[in-house]
C-alpha positions, 0 to 999 in steps of 0.5 A: 500500500505504501509503495502505491501512494508512493507511485500515485503522489509522484505521478500527480507531481509530475503531471503538476510540473509539466503542466506548470512548464506549459503554463509558463510558455503561454503569453500572459495577457495584461490588463490595458491601462486605464486613460483618465479624463484630464482637465483642460486649463487652456480655455477656462473652466469646464473644459477637458480632453478627449480621451487619446487627443489633444482636442479639448471640449466642454459641454453645457446646457440649460433647462427652462420653464417659462409662461407669459400673460398678454392682455387681450381686447377680444374674443374674435376668432383666434383671439381670446387667449391670455397666457402661454407656457413653454419648456426649453432645452439646450445643448452646448458642444464647444471643441478646441485644439491649439494649432500653428496657426492658433485655436481651431474651434467648432462650436455646436448649439441645439435648441428643442421645445414645447410650447403652448398658448397664442403666439404672442405670448408663447413664441417669438416672431423671430422663430416663426420667421425662421421656421424653426416652429411646427404648428398643431393641426388639432381644432384646439391645437392649430397655432396654439401648440407647438413642438420645435427644434433648431439648430442655432449654432454650428461653426468653425473657427480657424485663423480668423475665419468663421463658417457655419451657422452663427450669430450675424456679425452686424448685431451687437446688443442683440437683446442681450438683457431681455427674455423675449427681445421686445424692444426693436433692433437687429437680432439674428441670432442665427444665420449661415455665413462665412467670415474673417475677422482681422486683429488690428491690435489696441483693442480694434478688430474688423469684420468682413461677413458673407451671410445668407440673405433669407434670414433678413428677408421681408416679402416685397409688396403684393397688394392681394396678401391677407391684410391681418397676416393671420395664419389660418390655413395652409394657404400660401397667401397667409404666409405672405406669398404672392397669389395674384402677382403684382401688376404693372401698366405701360401704354395708355389710351386715356385712363385705361392701360392698353398694355400690362403685365404681372410680376412674380413678386416672390424673391430668389436667392441670388446674392448673398448679404455682404456685411462689415463691422468694425469693433473696439474693445477695452476695459471700460466696454466696447463700441462697434460700427458696422454695415451691410448691403442686401439684394432685393429682387423678384421673378419675371414679367409675365407676357412681357414681350412685345413688338413695340409697335402702337400699343403693343409695347414691351414691358422691361424686366424689374431690375434688382435693387440693393437695400442697405443698413448701418448700425452704430452701438456702445457698450459701457461698464458701470462698476463704480455704480455696482460691480456687473452693471452695464449700459448699451446704446444702439441706433439703426437705419436701413433702406430697402433693409428693414430686418437689419434694423430690427424693427419688426423684431418681436413680431417677426417678418414671416408675412408682410403684415405681422401682428403680435397682439391679439385683437391687433387693431391694425396691421404693420407693414413690413415690406422692404420694397414696393413695385412701381406699377408705371415703371416695373421697378422696385421702390425701397422702404425706410426704418430706423430704431434707437435702443437703450438698455441697462442692467443693474445688481441690487446685490449678488443675488438680485438684479434688473434690466430696464430697456426701451426702444423707438422705431419707425418705418416710412414707405417711398412717396407714391408707393400707396398710390401707385398700388391702388392705381394698379389694382382699381383700373380695369384693363384691356387683356393682353393675351388671348381677347384683346376686347375682354376686360380684367379686374385685378380684384380686391386690393388691400389699399384701395382706389386713390381718392376714396375714403377707403384708400384714406383709412386702409392700413397697407403701406401706411408709415408707422411708429413703435415704443417699447419700454420694459424691466425685469427683476431676477433672482439668482439665489445659487449659482447658474440657477435664475428665477425672474419676471419681465414686464414690458409695454409696447405701443404701435401707431400710424404717424399719420392720419387714422386707419380702420379698427380691425377689432371693432370692424372686422368686416371693413375689408369686404366688398359690401363693406368697401363700397359702403364705406366709400359712400360715406357709411360708418366704420370704426378707426383708430390711430394707435395701438397698445399691449402689455405682456409679463412673463415668468422664467425659471432657468438653470444653465450648466 
């Protein structure tokens, strides 16, 4: 038995030795080293290196709740809402790499949200105009319930160049201290551009930017577009497009045109906008002078060719025109009042470039006669130009705005903004009369039966010399005044709880206009005839509204 045990133990030891020798010959699999995320201090707080690269990245964003109250003087069709609500989110990604040419940067910002309520409370005109909102189509949801997303920023910066989707280099104040941007003033936060900025030294810099013209475009005036500009269905007329083209008359026999044609007034994207800016930054603040050139154009003339013999004259194609705008602004730091106090002053003038002055910044310009108040008494017209029916050429409008805004810290936790603006828009001399003529005359049809008479239909302008023409809203010169203030509490870092209120007054510069709220049928054919005969009609010279907004926002 002892011999058997010894034999078994010796065999087991031999197998163990052989197995150990074979195991020693196999490769040993080591655990991969852990690469911990490293903090990047080159570009400020919050940046870290993307593992395995020399690129620093920062992730940030915010969540926001907002509700608003706006007075309403009417419960007519589409009116009567007093409140609106919205929840919004933002995600920012900022990636930077140091190169031999300087910092290479890519920045991305995505906004999304869900909101309800009347457009003047729950949405902004800028978002409507830029197509960032998608309306619900239910019976109670249409125009009041929206889900939207917006690529607000997506640009690359390298060696002084900026290319992608970014804020316009024309802008300066851009409603920095306001919740909704109620004041007049340029604020195109998102446009597509390619720009170069040169650092000149001693705080000076200069920028030349080529920018997408669509984000600065207002419709060329068309007399048959819905005068109230209210989106009631998907018809293109309600979005400021031309259903009945603008007429042009050339060649007369007495008072009756013997040759006419029509022009497609929808603009094409042909030339970009050119923006230039000179900026100065110092310890006391900053200043900027900017200018822009904006092309205006329309489509073809229908049946414009002619033999030139007798009354069969040719109608020339409408030449493109160029609008322009200039803006000056100054930002002054006021630490002697309180740390963080800042004052902005800004003024802008535009010719054929209304969105560069920001006269319609609150309501937007997605239609030519947009409104921002429920039961608004009359619509403001924001067209960059009209088509002269006697020459077929474009006549530009003028606008200007002036803005002042101040931020004051009552304490490190409490701050307020005080802001106000004034602006005006005026149309070229004779623009109303020309459009009224074009849509009031019976004209000989140049196509088909020459004896046929064609009436261009109802016009929002009216026939010059009539009472309706004197009271119609189309192409009236208007003004706008805004004043407001806010109070914001930040109990902890990056948390804002605030309230903002502002008052808006709009008016016509001369005369009176039909009151849409109190006399909503005044533009019907029967009422136009009655008004011209001296019938009773409600009129006004101004309108106003007050709005209050509450916001809770957490930035990270």
